[in-house]
C-alpha positions in Angstrom: 176.5 133.4 35.9 173.6 134.5 33.8 171.1 132.2 35.7 172.5 133.2 39.1 172.1 136.9 38.3 168.6 136.3 37.0 167.7 134.4 40.2 169.1 137.2 42.4 167.4 139.8 40.2 170.5 141.7 39.5 172.1 142.7 36.2 175.3 140.9 35.1 177.0 144.3 34.5 176.0 145.4 38.0 177.3 142.2 39.5 180.7 142.5 37.7 180.9 146.2 38.6 180.4 145.2 42.3 182.8 142.3 42.2 185.6 144.3 40.6 185.1 147.4 42.8 188.0 148.3 45.1 187.1 148.4 48.8 186.2 151.8 50.2 188.3 153.8 52.6 186.2 152.7 55.7 186.6 149.0 54.8 190.4 149.4 54.5 190.5 151.2 57.8 188.4 148.5 59.4 190.8 145.8 58.1 193.8 147.7 59.6 191.9 148.2 62.9 190.9 144.6 63.0 194.6 143.6 62.8 195.5 145.9 65.7 192.5 144.5 67.7 193.7 140.9 67.0 197.2 141.8 68.1 196.0 143.2 71.5 193.4 140.5 72.0 195.8 137.7 71.2 198.5 139.3 73.3 196.2 139.2 76.3 195.6 135.5 75.5 191.9 136.2 74.9 191.3 137.7 78.3 190.6 141.3 77.3 187.1 142.4 76.4 186.3 145.4 74.2 186.8 148.0 77.0 190.4 146.9 77.7 191.2 146.5 74.1 189.9 150.0 73.5 192.0 151.4 76.3 195.1 149.6 75.0 194.6 151.0 71.5 194.1 154.5 72.9 197.4 154.2 74.9 199.1 153.3 71.6 197.7 156.5 70.1 195.0 155.0 68.0 192.0 157.4 67.4 189.1 155.0 67.6 185.7 154.8 69.4 184.8 152.3 72.0 181.7 151.2 70.2 183.6 150.6 67.0 186.1 148.4 68.8 183.3 146.4 70.3 181.6 146.0 66.9 184.9 144.9 65.3 185.6 142.4 68.1 182.2 140.9 67.5 183.1 140.4 63.9 186.5 138.9 64.9 184.9 136.5 67.3 182.4 135.3 64.7 185.2 134.7 62.2 187.2 132.8 64.8 184.3 130.6 65.7 183.7 129.8 62.0 187.3 128.9 61.5 187.1 126.5 64.5 184.0 124.9 63.0 185.7 124.5 59.6 188.8 122.6 60.8 189.5 119.5 58.9 188.7 116.2 60.6 191.4 113.5 60.7 191.7 111.1 57.8 191.0 107.7 59.4 191.6 105.9 56.1 195.3 106.4 56.5 195.4 103.8 59.3 193.4 101.2 57.3 195.0 98.6 55.1 195.1 99.5 51.4 192.4 97.7 49.4 193.5 94.9 47.1 190.2 94.4 45.3 187.4 96.6 43.9 184.7 97.8 46.4 186.6 97.1 49.5 186.8 100.7 50.6 184.4 103.5 49.9 184.6 107.1 50.9 182.8 110.4 50.3 183.1 114.0 51.2 180.3 115.7 53.1 180.9 119.4 52.8 177.5 120.6 53.9 174.9 119.0 56.2 171.7 121.0 56.5 170.3 121.5 60.0 166.6 121.2 59.2 164.1 120.9 61.9 161.5 118.2 61.4 158.0 119.5 60.8 156.4 116.1 60.9 154.9 114.8 64.1 
């Protein structure tokens, strides 16, 4: 942790104070609002955009602004896309015969593949 804090140019005490800090009131309200937005959005089978979700929340008595609903929906959609990208792939080794000798079957785990554009011509 010491090296990481030095690299990020933050103090260790400052990092631990930040990490152990309780979320603020606005963050708690945003989390609750996001749950309500998800319920309405998923209830419409993903057909409603932010204006209709906003109207549905207002009909339910929720005091919220249209721009805030739109902003929260952008966050929700980004989270959903990330979850879809991170789904586990099928394990094809389960259908292959079990090895009977050493070095018959190798495997590895690729958890990160960098998308670096080539600068060479």
